[in-house]
N, C-alpha and C positions, 0 to 999 in steps of 0.2 A: 509393569512398564509397557506402554502400548507399542504396537508394531506399525511400521509404515512400509507398504509395498507399492511399487509403481508398475502399472500395466503399460507396456510399451511395444510397438511394432510400426515401423514407418509405412507399412502396407496398409491401405484402408480396406474395410470389409472383412477383416479376419475374426471378428467377434470380440474385439478389445472392450468396447464400452459395454457390450451385452454381458460379457464376463464380469466386468467390475460391478455392474448392477446386480446381477443375479447371485454372484458370489458373495457380494456384501449383504444381500437380503437373507441368505441362508446362515451367514455368519451371525447376523443379528437374531434370527430365529433360535440359534444355538446358544443364546445368552450373552453374545459379544456386543459391546458398544461400538458402532461402526459408523465411520464418516467416510463418504465419497468426496473426493477432491476432484472437480472437473476443471482440467487446464486446457481444454480443446475449445477454440473459438466457435466450433460448430455446435457446442453445448449439448450434445446428444445424450449424455448421461443426465443432464439437468432435465431436458425434455422427457426422458424415459421415466422419470419419477413424477411426472405431471406438473412440472414447473414450467411456465411460459418464460422462454429465455429473453423475450423482448420486454418483459416487466420486471426482469431482475434489477434491484436498486443497487446491489452491491454483491461482490463475490470475489472470485480469483483475480480479476483485473485490479480491483482496488487492493487486494492483498499483495500482489506482486509490486505494485507501486507505493506500498507502505502508507496508503491514504487513511485507512480506517483499521479498527481492531477486527481481526479475522472472526472472533466469536460472534460479533454483532451480525454477521452476514450468514451465519449457518442457519439453514432451514431444517426442521425436523418433522418427519412424517410419523405420527404416532401410531397409525394403523400398522406400518411395517417396522416401527422401533428403529428407523434408519435416518441418518442425517446426511445432508449434502451441502458442500461449500459450492454454490452454483457458478456456472460460467454465463457469458453472454457474448454477443458479436463484438462488443467493445474490446474483448480480449485480443482480437486480431491485431490491434495496434501496439500491444504490449511489447512485441519483439523489437520494433523500432524505437519505442520509448525507452527501452532498457539498454540499448546499444552502448551508450556512453556512461551507464551507470557502474559505479564501483561495486564489484562482487555481484554482477548481474546474474551469474549462474546459480547463486544461492538464495535468490530472493525468496522463492517458495519455501525452502527449507527454513529459513529464519522466520517466515510468517506462520508456519504451522507448528513450529517447535513448542510453543506454549500449549498446544492441544494434546501433546503426546500422552500426558497422564490422564487426560479426560476420556480418551477413547482406547479401546482394546486394539482396534484395527482402523488404520486410515488407508484407503486405497486411492491411489492417484491415477486418474485416467488421462493419458496423454493424447495429443493430436497425431494423426497419421503422417508425421514427418520427423526429421532429425534436426529440427531447428533449436532455437534458444528456449522455447517453452518446454520442449522434451528434455533438454539438458537440465533444466530446472527440475523437472520431474525426477530424473535420474539422480541429481544431487540430493533430493528429498528422500530417496529410497533407502533409509537407514537399515532396513532388514532384508532388502533385496528386490530384484526385478522379476515380475511375472510376464512371460512372453506368450501370448495367445498366437497359435499358428494354425491357419487354415488347412484342412487336409486336401489341398489341391496343389498341382505341380508349381504354378507360379508363386505359391507362397514360399517355396523353398529358395527362390532366387534371391530374395532380400535378407535372408538370414546371416549371410556373410557380411553384408553392410552394416546390419544392426549389431552383430557381434563385434565388429571393429570400432563402432561408435561407443559401445559399453567399455571396450578396452582403452580407448582414447580418454574417456572421461575418468576411468580408473587410474591410468598413469599420470594424467595431467592434474586432476582435480580431487579425486575421491578414491584413494587406494584401496579402501575396504569394500568397495561396491561389488556386489555379487549377484549372480543370477539365482533367484530362489526356486525357479522352476518354469518349465514350458508346458503350456496347456494346449492340447490339441482339440480344435473346434471344428464344427461343420463336417463331421464324419459321416460319410454316406456308405452304409454297409453293402449297397448294391453294386458298388464299383470296386475293382481291383486297384485303382488308383489311390483311393483313400488309405487302403491297407499299405500300399507301397510308400506313401508319404509318411505314414506313422513309423514304418520300419526306417526310413532314412532320417527322420528327425531324432528318433532314439539313438541312432548311431551318431549323429552329429552332436547331440547333447547327451552324451553318455552318462547315465544315472541321474539326469537332471529333469527328466520328463515326468509329469504326474501320471499315475496309472489310469486315472479317470479320464475318459474321452467324451467330449461334448457332441452329441449327434446333431445333424441338420434337423430343423423342426419348424413347422408352420406356426405352432403355438409360441415358440420363442420369438419368431419374427412379428407376430401379432401383438405380443404384449406391450411394447413401448407406445403404440398407438392409443392404448388405454392408460398410459401413465403408470404402469405396474410392472414389477418383476414377474417372472414366470411362476414363482412360488405362490403368488396372489392370483394370477391370472388362470393358470392351468396347473395346479399343484400335482395332479395325477399323471402328467405327460412325461414322456421319456426324458425330455430335456430337464424338466424340473427335478427328476430324480438324479440326474447325471450332475447337476449343479449342487444338489444337496450332498451327493458323494464327494465332490470336489471339496466343498467346504469342510466336510469330515476329514478328508485327507490332508487338507492344509493345517487344520487344528491339531490333528494327531502328530503331524511332522513337527509342529511348533511346541508340543508337549502341553497343550491347552485341554483342560477338562470340557467335555462337550455336554451341554445341557440337552434336555429333551426338546426335540423339535416340536414347536407349536402347531396345532391343527390349523 
């Protein structure tokens, strides 16, 4: 049975999309069938895999509105062995269009439910907000939420609000919603602040923080402009090794056998 994880943080610039793409790419290298589900109107995950968001004919917008079969809009990258349900700027109107819809919070979950057996992992990349699209992402998180947290002071300020949102969704709509893990990103070993943030986050999310920490990296920042994950753009970089480690840690925690990483 496939797993569905949603990456969420209402603060922008914390490495959420970067983690979705690069974690997904390494899971695929390790023998998993992976689908990235982009529900951010900015469509950064879509662009990061080399897809022009302005030419997307169908994707998460149409899936949320139930206009077409989700399978028909999935794009597969054979080089990376990675698939994506793309987003486009049209998705920005979905929150307004869904307001009066019955079961509007569960539209994404219903749309991707038929795909669960087709993929080992589905990673849902949410927008940097706590609106209806993100609630749809949380409702689809059958196996938990992954929370990327930037190793900077301001990143800590929004954690309480995010935690309260998860609790509200849990109590009102989805009682079994859980946090699968917190991923520390953009770690700068040259500063004491990064180390302090790591310590604070580990205290705040006791026992729920991944051991792997993702460093700041020029190569990681450059990779999306080439439409590639860092595993293909700079496989020897520290960031690539960190995301490989994160993928292994996730698989081991899920009790999944790890295939040999391809060169």
